[in-house]
C-alpha positions, 0 to 999 in steps of 0.5 A: 753703806757708810756715809761720807761723814762716817768714813771720814770719822773712821779715818780720823779715829784710825789716824788718832790710834796710829799716831797716839796723838796728844791733841784732841781727836774726835769721832762721833756718828750714829748707827755706823759702824757696829757698836762692837767695832766702835768699842774695840777701836776705842780701846786702841786710843790713848788716855785720857779718853771717854766713849758715850752712847745713846740708844733708842728702844728701836735699836738706833744708837749714837756715839761720841769719843774723846781722846787726847784731852788734858784731863779725864773730866775733859774727855768725859765732857767732850765725849758726851757733847759729841754723842749729843750732837750725833744723836740730834743730827740723827733725829734721836731723842735718847740721852747720851750716857758714858760707856767707858772712861779710859779702859773701864766701864763708866761707873756712873752708868753701871750704877744707873743701870743697876738702879734702873735710872737709865733705859733698859735699851741703853743698859743692854748695850752696856752689858753686851759690849763692855766685855770688848773694852781693852780687847 
């Protein structure tokens, strides 16, 4: 069952996508909704945008989205900040890493996974859901 905060966050995302807003929109939460749904809904948002995820070994995750920022760097920073806040609110210790910037997998995260600098639980999520980008 979705929490009131999760429902509010989903409503904010739907409004941002529907109106292709040019001002900063936010969405962050932990565990809800399904990661595939987060990625697909993220794909509909206007650029510049970024999606950050944190994943724990037990399967719990937190995420943050930024869209409507003035620059790609701003979107990256805001998404990471929102992810970190959501992770802390959910009692998680996992680090947030960018999942996507605009409609592409985040190059730093892909590289970090290939070099094994990022936990395998987080890299597994990257591999599992990055094909959903742009759907």
